[in-house]
C-alpha positions as CSV (number, residue, x, y, z in Angstrom):
1,X,68.6,122.1,124.0
2,X,68.0,119.1,121.8
3,X,71.1,118.5,119.7
4,X,71.0,116.7,116.4
5,X,73.9,114.2,116.7
6,X,73.3,112.2,113.6
7,X,75.9,113.4,111.0
8,X,77.2,111.8,107.9
9,X,80.8,111.4,106.6
10,X,80.6,114.9,105.3
11,X,80.4,116.2,108.9
12,X,83.5,114.2,109.8
13,X,85.4,116.1,107.2
14,X,83.9,119.5,108.0
15,X,84.2,118.9,111.8
16,X,88.0,118.5,111.4
17,X,88.2,121.6,109.2
18,X,86.4,123.6,111.9
19,X,88.7,122.3,114.6
20,X,91.5,123.9,112.6
21,X,89.6,127.2,111.9
22,X,87.0,127.8,114.4
23,X,87.7,130.9,116.5
24,X,91.2,131.5,115.0
25,X,89.7,134.8,113.8
26,X,90.3,138.4,114.7
27,X,93.9,138.5,115.8
28,X,95.0,142.1,115.5
29,X,98.4,141.3,114.1
30,X,98.3,141.7,110.3
31,X,100.9,140.7,107.7
32,X,101.6,141.9,104.2
33,X,101.9,138.6,102.5
34,X,101.0,136.0,105.1
35,X,102.4,132.6,105.4
36,X,101.8,130.1,102.6
37,X,102.6,127.0,104.6
38,X,104.5,125.6,101.7
39,X,101.6,124.2,99.7
40,X,101.9,123.5,96.0
41,X,101.2,126.6,93.8
42,X,100.8,128.7,97.0
43,X,101.8,131.9,95.2
44,X,99.1,131.4,92.6
45,X,96.6,130.6,95.4
46,X,97.5,133.7,97.3
47,X,97.0,135.9,94.2
48,X,93.5,134.3,93.7
49,X,92.6,135.1,97.3
50,X,93.7,138.7,97.0
51,X,91.9,139.0,93.7
52,X,88.7,137.7,95.3
53,X,89.0,140.2,98.2
54,X,89.6,143.1,95.8
55,X,86.8,142.1,93.5
56,X,84.4,141.9,96.3
57,X,85.6,145.1,98.0
58,X,86.4,143.3,101.3
59,X,89.6,145.2,102.2
60,X,88.0,147.6,104.7
61,X,86.4,144.9,106.9
62,X,88.7,141.9,106.6
63,X,91.7,141.0,108.8
64,X,94.7,138.9,107.8
65,X,96.2,136.7,110.6
66,X,99.9,136.0,110.9
67,X,99.2,132.6,109.4
68,X,98.0,134.3,106.2
69,X,94.4,133.3,106.7
70,X,91.9,136.1,106.1
71,X,88.9,136.6,108.5
72,X,85.8,138.7,108.5
73,X,83.7,139.1,111.6
74,X,80.0,140.2,111.7
75,X,79.2,141.3,115.2
76,X,75.6,140.4,115.8
77,X,75.7,139.1,119.3
78,X,75.4,140.9,122.6
79,X,77.5,140.8,125.8
80,X,75.1,138.6,127.7
81,X,75.9,135.9,125.2
82,X,79.6,135.9,125.7
83,X,81.4,132.7,124.6
84,X,84.4,131.7,126.7
85,X,87.4,129.7,125.6
86,X,86.1,126.4,127.1
87,X,82.4,126.7,126.0
88,X,80.7,124.2,123.8
89,X,78.6,126.0,121.2
90,X,76.2,125.0,118.5
91,X,77.2,126.3,115.1
92,X,75.9,126.4,111.5
93,X,78.4,126.6,108.7
94,X,78.9,126.7,104.9
95,X,82.0,125.7,102.9
96,X,82.5,127.2,99.4
97,X,84.9,127.6,96.6
98,X,85.9,131.1,95.5
99,X,83.6,130.7,92.6
100,X,80.7,130.6,95.0
101,X,80.0,126.9,94.4
102,X,78.9,125.4,97.7
103,X,80.9,122.4,98.8
104,X,78.9,121.6,101.9
105,X,76.6,123.4,104.3
106,X,74.7,122.7,107.5
107,X,72.3,125.5,108.0
108,X,69.3,126.1,110.3
109,X,66.9,124.5,107.8
110,X,69.0,121.4,107.9
111,X,68.4,120.7,111.6
112,X,69.9,121.5,115.0
113,X,73.4,123.1,115.1
114,X,76.6,121.1,115.2
115,X,78.2,121.0,118.7
116,X,81.7,122.4,118.8
117,X,84.2,123.3,121.6
118,X,85.9,126.7,121.4
119,X,89.5,126.1,122.3
120,X,92.8,128.0,122.4
121,X,95.0,125.2,121.0
122,X,97.3,124.2,118.2
123,X,94.8,123.3,115.5
124,X,97.1,121.9,112.9
125,X,96.5,118.6,111.4
126,X,97.2,116.3,108.4
127,X,94.7,118.2,106.2
128,X,95.2,121.7,107.6
129,X,99.0,121.7,108.6
130,X,100.5,124.4,110.7
131,X,97.4,126.5,111.4
132,X,97.8,127.9,114.9
133,X,94.8,129.1,116.9
134,X,95.5,132.9,117.2
135,X,92.1,134.0,118.5
136,X,92.4,137.0,120.8
137,X,89.0,138.8,120.4
138,X,85.8,138.2,122.2
139,X,82.9,136.3,120.5
140,X,79.2,136.2,121.3
141,X,76.3,134.1,120.5
142,X,74.9,135.3,117.2
143,X,78.3,136.4,115.8
144,X,79.2,135.2,112.3
145,X,82.8,134.6,111.0
146,X,84.1,134.1,107.4
147,X,87.5,132.5,106.8
148,X,89.2,132.9,103.4
149,X,92.5,131.2,102.6
150,X,94.7,129.0,100.5
151,X,94.4,125.2,100.4
152,X,97.0,124.8,103.2
153,X,94.1,125.7,105.5
154,X,91.4,123.9,103.6
155,X,91.8,120.2,102.4
156,X,95.1,121.0,100.7
157,X,95.8,118.0,98.3
158,X,92.4,116.2,98.7
159,X,90.1,115.8,95.7
160,X,86.6,114.9,96.9
161,X,84.3,115.6,94.0
162,X,83.3,112.0,94.0
163,X,81.7,112.1,97.5
164,X,77.9,112.0,97.5
165,X,76.5,115.3,98.7
166,X,79.7,117.3,98.3
167,X,80.3,120.0,95.8
168,X,83.7,119.9,94.0
169,X,86.7,119.9,96.4
170,X,89.7,120.5,94.1
171,X,93.2,120.1,95.5
172,X,95.4,123.2,95.9
173,X,92.6,125.7,95.5
174,X,91.5,128.4,98.0
175,X,88.3,128.0,100.0
176,X,85.8,129.9,102.1
177,X,84.1,128.8,105.4
178,X,81.2,130.8,106.8
179,X,80.3,130.1,110.5
180,X,77.4,131.3,112.7
181,X,77.6,130.8,116.4
182,X,74.1,129.8,117.3
183,X,73.9,128.7,120.9
184,X,75.6,127.2,123.9
185,X,75.4,123.5,124.6
186,X,75.4,122.3,128.2
187,X,77.0,119.0,129.4
188,X,73.6,117.7,130.5
189,X,72.3,118.2,126.9
190,X,75.1,116.1,125.5
191,X,74.7,113.3,128.1
192,X,70.9,113.1,127.5
193,X,71.3,113.1,123.7
194,X,74.0,110.4,123.8
195,X,71.9,108.1,126.0
196,X,68.8,108.6,124.0
197,X,70.7,107.9,120.8
198,X,72.2,104.7,122.2
199,X,68.8,103.4,123.3
200,X,67.3,104.1,119.9
201,X,70.3,102.6,118.0
202,X,70.2,99.5,120.1
203,X,66.5,98.9,119.6
204,X,66.6,99.6,115.8
205,X,69.5,97.3,114.8
206,X,68.5,93.8,113.9
207,X,71.9,92.3,114.9
208,X,71.3,93.2,118.5
209,X,67.8,91.7,118.8
210,X,67.7,88.8,121.3
211,X,71.3,89.4,122.4
212,X,72.4,89.7,126.0
213,X,72.7,93.4,126.9
214,X,74.5,94.6,130.1
215,X,73.8,98.1,131.3
216,X,76.9,99.8,132.7
217,X,77.5,103.3,134.2
218,X,76.4,106.4,132.4
219,X,74.6,104.7,129.6
220,X,77.4,102.4,128.4
221,X,76.0,99.2,126.8
222,X,77.8,95.9,126.5
223,X,76.1,93.6,124.0
224,X,77.3,90.0,123.8
225,X,77.2,88.8,120.2
226,X,78.2,85.2,120.9
227,X,76.9,82.7,123.4
228,X,78.8,82.4,126.7
229,X,82.1,80.7,126.5
230,X,82.3,78.4,129.5
231,X,86.0,77.9,129.1
232,X,86.7,81.6,128.7
233,X,88.7,83.7,131.3
234,X,88.1,87.2,132.5
235,X,91.0,89.7,132.4
236,X,92.5,90.7,135.7
237,X,93.9,94.1,136.7
238,X,97.3,94.6,135.1
239,X,97.0,91.5,133.0
240,X,98.0,91.8,129.3
241,X,95.2,91.2,126.8
242,X,95.4,90.4,123.1
243,X,92.4,91.9,121.3
244,X,91.0,92.2,117.9
245,X,88.5,95.0,117.4
246,X,86.9,97.5,115.1
247,X,85.8,100.9,116.1
248,X,83.0,102.7,114.2
249,X,80.7,105.7,114.5
250,X,77.1,104.8,115.0
251,X,76.1,108.5,114.7
252,X,77.8,108.6,111.3
253,X,76.3,105.7,109.4
254,X,78.7,103.2,111.2
255,X,81.8,104.5,109.4
256,X,84.9,102.7,110.6
257,X,87.6,104.9,112.2
258,X,89.9,102.2,113.5
259,X,90.4,98.5,113.2
260,X,92.9,95.6,113.8
261,X,91.5,93.8,110.8
262,X,93.2,93.3,107.5
263,X,90.1,93.4,105.3
264,X,87.1,95.8,105.6
265,X,84.1,96.0,103.3
266,X,83.8,99.7,102.4
267,X,80.1,99.6,101.8
268,X,79.2,101.5,104.9
269,X,82.4,100.5,106.7
270,X,81.0,97.3,108.2
271,X,82.7,93.9,108.2
272,X,80.6,92.1,105.5
273,X,81.4,89.6,102.7
274,X,80.3,90.1,99.1
275,X,76.8,88.7,100.0
276,X,76.3,91.1,102.8
277,X,76.9,88.6,105.6
278,X,79.3,89.2,108.5
279,X,82.9,88.1,107.7
280,X,83.7,84.8,109.3
281,X,87.4,84.7,108.6
282,X,90.0,87.4,108.1
283,X,93.6,88.3,108.9
284,X,94.1,90.6,111.8
285,X,96.7,92.7,113.6
286,X,96.4,91.8,117.2
287,X,96.6,94.7,119.7
288,X,97.8,94.2,123.3
289,X,96.6,96.3,126.2
290,X,96.4,96.3,130.0
291,X,93.3,97.4,131.9
292,X,94.7,100.8,132.4
293,X,95.0,104.1,130.5
294,X,92.1,103.2,128.3
295,X,88.9,105.2,127.6
296,X,86.4,104.7,130.4
297,X,84.0,102.8,128.2
298,X,86.6,100.1,127.6
299,X,87.7,100.0,131.3
300,X,84.1,99.4,132.3
301,X,83.3,96.8,129.7
302,X,86.4,94.7,129.2
303,X,86.5,93.2,132.8
304,X,83.1,91.7,132.1
305,X,84.2,89.9,128.8
306,X,85.6,86.4,128.7
307,X,88.2,85.4,126.2
308,X,86.8,84.1,122.9
309,X,83.4,85.8,123.2
310,X,82.7,88.7,120.8
311,X,80.8,91.7,122.1
312,X,79.9,95.3,121.0
313,X,80.5,98.2,123.4
314,X,78.4,101.3,122.9
315,X,80.0,104.3,124.6
316,X,78.5,107.8,125.2
317,X,80.9,110.5,124.2
318,X,81.8,111.6,127.8
319,X,83.2,108.1,128.4
320,X,85.0,108.0,125.0
321,X,86.9,111.0,123.7
322,X,84.4,113.8,124.6
323,X,85.3,117.0,122.9
324,X,88.5,115.7,121.4
325,X,88.2,115.7,117.6
326,X,91.7,114.4,116.6
327,X,91.7,110.7,117.5
328,X,91.6,107.9,115.0
329,X,93.5,105.1,113.1
330,X,95.8,104.5,116.0
331,X,95.9,100.7,115.3
332,X,96.6,100.7,111.6
333,X,100.0,99.9,110.2
334,X,101.1,102.6,107.7
335,X,100.5,100.5,104.6
336,X,97.0,99.6,105.6
337,X,96.2,103.1,106.6
338,X,97.1,104.3,103.1
339,X,94.8,101.6,101.6
340,X,91.9,102.7,103.8
341,X,92.4,106.3,103.0
342,X,91.4,105.5,99.5
343,X,88.2,103.8,100.4
344,X,85.1,105.8,99.5
345,X,83.3,105.2,102.8
346,X,86.3,105.8,105.1
347,X,86.7,109.0,107.0
348,X,89.3,110.8,104.8
349,X,90.8,112.8,107.6
350,X,91.1,110.0,110.1
351,X,89.3,111.9,112.8
352,X,86.5,111.2,115.3
353,X,84.2,114.2,115.5
354,X,83.7,115.9,118.9
355,X,81.0,114.4,121.1
356,X,80.8,111.2,119.2
357,X,79.1,108.1,120.6
358,X,81.5,105.2,119.8
359,X,80.9,101.5,119.0
360,X,83.6,98.9,119.3
361,X,83.2,95.3,118.2
362,X,85.7,93.5,120.4
363,X,87.0,90.0,121.1
364,X,89.6,89.2,123.7
365,X,91.8,86.5,122.1
366,X,94.1,85.6,125.0
367,X,95.4,86.8,128.4
368,X,98.8,87.0,130.1
369,X,101.6,84.9,128.7
370,X,99.3,83.5,126.0
371,X,98.5,87.0,124.9
372,X,102.2,87.8,124.5
373,X,102.6,84.8,122.1
374,X,100.2,86.3,119.6
């Protein structure tokens, strides 16, 4: 299966919403009022949802979960297409307001399905707080699900009408998400797609042309952006490193998800000055690590980097965060995180989508005792 892995910032948002909603459907336990989750105007929103269900005569084929979320299931699959709790599936989806206005959709005519892992997990988050995965029924390839609920499940207090390509996302209003389970995605498909993407990305970017490229295990690429530093030192096992770095998503138009830097140009999330040239000076928040408990891509690349020499590490998803969709912004101080949250080109939900190739622009500033002084 050839998976389309090139998604925009819209898919970052939608991907996190699906992490909160996907396969929470069909729990047999039903409540009379549901749980509002404490969102603003929740009683008014609950009444709007109930009115929508009544007006569209959905009462006979809709289930309300203990969370208060409503779910409809259209069984179209067969038993030979059973989807287990750990399967990676390709899905199509559509997000709408109760008025019918489409906020965003990724349908068959838009390309290959979006890969997604079915999990039994706590799927709460800072946009969809408190939603617990209650799935207890079986799903099959070809099945469709519809989720209807108040804003505590869908974007809550975010207003995103200014985002290009989105319909109006109004804070504290109910939403609908339609999902179709299209296909299963194998590990080999993801590995092959990641490696192909990295090769094409590397060859298409002008800033990498003529640079020294080191091929590492599993398709990891280490690209040295600066000349060799003859006075630089390599990190040793267990040695403390002081780093500055920026992590971005090459599959998502290079949107920055994490940085130690104090100033980021929001035009595409790259580190550029007003003339479009790379920034040459900036303030930064130094981060300190040992060569342990890091993602595999870093542990493979950092030992080959000398102090003072900037490099870019391109990492296939299996050597980054894999199916994990909840990482991001770990390096930002709180005040800076709030500032970035308001930038038009930042990922509003702070998440890295599942199966994302990652890119890190990294420089090791100092090692050992010198690192501790920074």
